[in-house]
DRENPA-985605 format. One record per residue (C-alpha): z, y, x; residue in one letter. Coordinates in Angstrom, 2 decimals. Each point is the difference from the previous one (the first is absolute). Layout:
N
Z  Y  X  a
...
//
This chain:
329
104.87  -81.85  115.62  m
-0.53  0.13  -3.86  p
-2.66  2.27  -2.15  p
0.80  3.14  -0.90  k
0.94  0.45  -3.66  q
-2.38  2.81  -0.34  n
-2.87  -1.03  1.77  s
-3.39  -0.74  -1.84  s
-2.46  -3.19  0.46  h
-2.89  -1.57  -1.10  d
-0.89  -3.07  -2.07  i
-2.66  -1.35  -1.79  t
1.07  -1.05  -3.93  g
-0.34  -3.24  -1.54  h
-0.95  -1.85  3.51  h
3.67  -0.05  1.31  h
-0.65  -1.86  3.41  h
1.07  3.57  1.71  e
3.25  0.16  -1.76  i
0.89  -3.32  0.35  r
-0.18  0.24  4.00  q
2.10  2.77  0.05  q
2.98  -0.53  -2.57  m
0.34  -3.54  1.66  t
0.46  1.49  2.84  l
2.37  2.76  -0.96  l
2.12  -2.29  -1.99  l
0.24  -2.82  3.00  d
1.34  2.31  2.57  k
2.38  1.87  -2.69  k
-1.54  3.40  0.29  m
-1.54  -0.07  -3.53  m
0.46  3.63  -1.73  p
1.83  0.39  -2.97  q
-2.24  1.97  -2.11  v
-3.92  -0.27  -0.26  l
-2.07  1.74  -2.29  l
-3.95  -1.14  -0.06  f
-1.90  2.95  -1.66  y
-3.76  0.23  -0.96  g
-1.73  0.02  -3.00  r
-0.12  -2.03  -2.49  s
-0.99  -3.77  -0.73  g
0.00  -0.99  3.94  i
2.64  -2.63  0.47  g
2.95  2.19  0.44  k
2.10  -2.27  -2.71  k
-0.88  -2.95  2.19  k
1.14  1.54  3.08  l
3.59  0.51  -1.49  l
-0.18  -3.80  -0.75  r
-1.19  -1.53  2.90  l
2.21  1.92  2.36  v
2.70  -0.89  -2.31  t
-1.14  -3.72  0.68  q
-0.04  0.04  3.31  l
3.57  1.79  -0.03  a
1.55  -3.08  -2.00  v
-1.68  -2.32  1.59  c
2.00  -3.22  1.85  e
-2.85  -1.07  1.89  c
-0.74  0.35  3.64  s
-2.91  1.93  0.42  p
0.62  1.63  -2.96  r
-2.51  -0.46  -2.69  g
-0.15  -3.31  -2.23  c
-2.40  1.08  -2.49  s
1.47  0.14  -3.35  p
-3.09  0.04  -2.11  s
-0.33  -3.60  0.60  s
0.26  -2.11  -3.06  s
2.61  -2.67  1.76  s
3.33  0.77  0.74  h
0.15  -2.21  2.38  n
-2.23  2.14  2.33  t
2.82  3.14  0.26  m
3.43  1.09  0.73  c
2.71  0.39  -2.56  q
0.39  3.39  0.69  g
-3.69  0.24  -1.08  c
-0.08  -2.27  -2.79  h
2.66  2.47  -1.52  l
-1.95  2.80  0.44  l
-3.18  -1.45  -1.57  q
2.25  -1.02  -3.01  s
1.54  3.35  0.12  e
3.76  -1.04  0.09  i
0.23  0.59  3.53  h
4.18  1.84  -0.12  h
-1.26  2.63  2.86  d
-2.86  1.47  -1.54  v
0.24  2.59  -3.08  c
-2.55  -0.71  -2.77  w
0.25  1.90  -2.62  p
-1.65  3.24  1.93  l
-3.48  -0.98  -0.89  i
-0.85  2.66  -2.46  l
-2.52  -0.47  -3.00  k
-3.22  2.02  -0.09  q
1.63  3.15  -2.12  d
3.89  -0.38  1.49  e
1.83  2.19  2.60  h
2.71  -0.40  1.76  y
3.50  1.54  -1.12  k
3.54  0.53  0.85  k
0.92  -3.07  -0.80  e
-2.57  -1.95  2.27  h
1.38  1.98  3.54  s
3.21  -1.41  -0.95  e
-0.92  -3.03  -0.67  l
-1.51  0.25  3.70  i
3.11  1.50  0.84  h
2.16  -3.12  -0.87  d
-2.66  -2.42  0.68  h
0.07  0.81  4.23  l
4.01  0.51  -0.36  s
0.31  -3.88  0.18  s
-0.63  -2.32  2.96  y
-2.41  -2.25  0.60  p
-0.13  -4.01  -1.79  s
-2.64  -1.55  1.71  r
-2.30  2.58  2.60  s
0.80  2.71  2.16  d
-0.49  2.75  -2.36  y
0.36  1.39  -3.26  r
-3.19  0.93  -1.22  i
-1.42  2.92  -2.35  i
-4.00  0.33  -1.70  m
-0.42  2.91  -1.07  l
-4.21  -0.10  -0.71  p
-0.69  4.03  -1.81  d
2.57  1.79  1.75  v
-1.39  3.16  -1.27  d
0.89  -1.09  -3.49  r
3.32  1.27  0.42  f
2.02  2.29  -2.45  y
1.19  2.68  1.81  p
3.45  -0.61  -0.70  r
-0.16  -3.56  1.19  g
-1.85  1.16  3.28  i
3.09  1.49  1.21  n
2.29  -3.28  0.34  q
-2.74  -2.04  1.19  l
-0.28  2.99  3.18  l
3.30  -0.19  0.11  k
0.16  -4.20  0.52  t
-3.24  0.81  2.10  l
1.83  2.27  2.48  e
2.95  -2.82  0.71  e
-1.06  -3.47  -0.74  p
1.74  -2.70  0.97  p
-0.07  -1.90  2.98  p
-1.81  -2.85  -2.52  h
-2.19  2.16  -2.07  a
-3.55  -0.40  -0.11  l
-1.63  2.25  -2.11  i
-4.18  -0.34  0.07  l
-1.78  2.68  -2.21  m
-3.69  0.98  -0.85  s
-1.38  2.82  -1.52  s
-3.71  1.12  -1.41  s
1.13  3.56  -0.21  r
2.02  0.69  3.38  i
-0.67  3.68  -0.50  d
2.42  -0.16  -3.04  a
2.95  -1.37  2.12  l
2.78  2.42  1.47  l
-0.47  0.35  4.07  p
3.17  -1.44  -0.02  t
-0.40  -3.40  -1.72  l
-3.74  0.15  2.36  k
2.24  0.96  3.36  s
2.27  -3.14  -0.41  r
-2.46  -2.80  -0.05  a
-2.51  -1.28  2.25  m
-3.07  0.53  -1.31  k
-3.28  -2.51  -0.26  y
-3.07  1.95  -1.39  l
-2.26  -3.06  -1.59  v
-3.46  0.39  0.19  r
-2.60  -0.73  -2.82  p
-2.23  -2.89  0.87  l
-3.01  -0.62  1.77  t
-3.16  -0.51  -2.06  k
-0.03  -4.09  1.45  d
4.19  -0.75  -1.35  q
-0.87  2.59  -3.45  f
-2.42  -2.80  -0.33  t
2.26  -2.93  0.96  q
2.55  1.07  -2.01  v
-2.01  1.28  -3.39  m
-1.43  -3.49  -0.52  k
3.56  -2.03  0.64  q
1.64  2.62  -2.73  k
-2.70  1.22  -2.49  s
-0.41  -2.27  -2.90  r
-2.94  1.30  -0.38  h
-2.92  -0.68  2.29  q
-1.76  3.29  0.94  p
-3.30  0.23  1.00  t
-0.65  0.91  4.39  d
-0.94  3.89  -1.72  k
2.49  0.38  -2.12  l
2.97  -0.86  2.87  m
-1.68  2.53  2.37  s
0.25  2.50  -2.66  e
3.88  -1.01  -1.08  l
0.19  0.47  3.68  y
-1.10  3.38  0.36  r
2.00  0.94  -3.08  i
2.65  -1.33  0.94  s
0.45  0.82  3.59  s
0.68  -3.68  1.04  g
2.82  0.01  -2.28  s
0.17  -3.95  -1.90  v
2.95  1.50  -2.63  g
-2.49  2.82  -1.12  e
-3.17  -2.13  0.27  a
1.49  -2.88  -2.32  l
1.45  2.93  -2.54  y
-3.39  1.23  -0.37  i
-1.57  -3.10  -0.40  l
2.04  -1.08  -2.55  e
-0.10  3.02  -2.35  h
-4.01  1.63  0.56  q
-0.40  0.69  -3.31  n
3.14  2.03  0.02  m
-1.68  2.07  3.35  f
-3.04  0.06  -1.71  r
1.16  2.23  -3.04  d
2.39  1.54  2.18  l
-2.58  1.38  2.49  t
-2.24  0.94  -2.91  e
2.83  1.69  -1.87  l
0.09  2.14  3.46  i
-2.96  0.72  0.46  q
-0.88  0.61  -3.56  s
-1.23  3.61  -0.92  r
0.21  0.55  -3.45  e
1.62  2.50  -1.67  p
3.90  0.37  0.78  i
0.92  0.01  -3.80  w
-1.26  -3.00  -0.36  s
1.69  -2.23  2.39  l
3.25  -0.90  -1.43  s
-2.06  -2.30  -2.20  k
-1.15  -1.39  2.69  r
2.95  -0.40  2.17  v
2.07  -1.63  -2.44  a
-2.91  -2.57  -0.69  t
0.21  -0.59  3.64  f
4.34  -0.59  -0.39  l
-0.35  -2.22  -2.78  e
-3.02  -2.32  1.53  q
1.86  -0.12  3.46  h
3.52  0.79  -0.62  p
1.68  0.56  3.00  l
3.74  1.24  1.17  t
0.04  3.44  1.67  t
0.37  -1.62  3.32  a
-2.69  -2.13  0.13  k
-2.44  2.48  -1.46  l
1.00  2.37  2.88  l
-1.48  -3.20  2.18  y
-3.17  0.03  -1.63  g
-0.39  3.93  0.29  m
0.78  -0.16  3.49  e
-2.70  -2.99  0.34  l
-2.89  1.85  -1.92  t
0.75  2.76  2.22  l
-0.14  -1.42  2.88  h
-3.24  -2.15  -1.10  r
-1.61  3.35  -1.36  i
0.83  1.38  3.72  y
-1.16  -3.00  2.01  q
-3.56  0.25  -1.47  k
-0.12  3.72  0.92  h
0.46  -0.80  3.29  l
-2.58  -2.48  0.08  t
-2.83  1.95  -1.27  g
0.36  -2.16  -3.36  s
0.90  2.84  -1.86  a
-0.55  3.87  -0.35  g
1.97  2.91  0.93  q
4.08  0.09  -0.96  i
1.81  2.74  -0.44  n
3.04  -0.85  2.76  k
1.99  2.70  -1.69  e
0.16  -1.71  -3.21  i
0.32  -3.22  2.20  m
3.38  1.42  1.70  a
1.09  1.33  -3.61  t
-0.21  -3.61  -1.66  r
2.04  -1.42  3.02  r
2.40  2.93  0.01  k
0.55  -0.92  -4.41  l
0.48  -3.75  0.72  l
2.29  0.88  2.29  s
1.83  1.87  -2.17  k
-0.07  -2.79  -2.58  y
1.08  -2.67  2.87  h
3.25  2.20  0.47  r
0.83  0.08  -3.28  g
-0.27  -3.32  -0.33  i
2.51  -0.35  3.00  k
2.36  2.53  -1.70  d
0.74  -1.61  -2.94  g
-2.65  0.80  -2.36  h
-2.26  -3.50  -0.83  p
-1.14  0.97  -3.06  s
-2.74  2.98  0.93  l
-2.47  0.45  -2.47  n
-3.06  -1.78  1.60  n
-2.34  1.83  -2.62  h
0.87  3.55  1.29  l
-0.31  -1.45  3.70  l
-2.96  -1.57  -0.88  i
-1.40  3.28  -1.76  q
1.07  1.63  3.12  a
-1.75  -1.15  2.01  w
-3.12  -0.09  -1.63  i
-0.05  4.03  -0.57  s
0.04  0.55  3.22  l
-4.04  -1.14  0.30  n
-0.29  3.23  -1.84  y
1.66  2.12  2.72  l
-3.26  -0.12  2.12  s
-2.35  0.83  -3.58  a
1.75  3.38  -0.11  e
//
């Protein structure tokens, strides 16, 4: 019997042996679920999993899985070659969003149009939807209709770093895979492959602890060390509240961030402070303030999702820092 749509499974990001075996078996036996959702924290390889499952679905070899990463086109089938060149007609490509973009109603219409056609080379018409939680409300309704009754040849592959933000109806229509963070040894191996820098063993251990095994977060921290240092100093500042405005303005001038990237930096900084507290390398923290900060960040996340990308970064930082003074009153 095919797996239930509303079931959940565990896999490890970046190391894809498990999912390759499972998906190959399901594809070969014609038991592939039509809607899959890979979820877990950011930066652990979910987008690579979408690409891997797509490659297995369009692969024309037997057994499936000729390597599209090979430098020689002679070593791969035509389906994998077209996929690598991003010109495979059965795969919808325009849905790979930039950092601060969101899915709109037009994207849902594009999904519907793509799935309405029949496959030309493979057995499926495939949609990849990374960060499916980044749908504007008006676009999600059309997507739900598609997920409710997808065409028999449709294969919809989704990922999310914020599964709690997804509608229950969307989650219930997918077979879910929880993507676990890497072990320390796996993390170190992937970081050495991906990082332009060569972190020391001590820094690698620190990055693993802070990022909780997320390669994407670790790389972001490594590339923006100065920003995180300045943001941490700013957040933990105890200078008079009326003098913060100038310091915040200086920070934003030195680090011109979009609201989404600023929120990401704040979340990682908050996580870093909390991790230090848990390991005993920092003093006591006010849990009420930590909770309030998380609520404030969630509020801004919802604002971006609802179509307000020009939220005031200056006021956001000041509101976040001002929470320091609640514990002093």
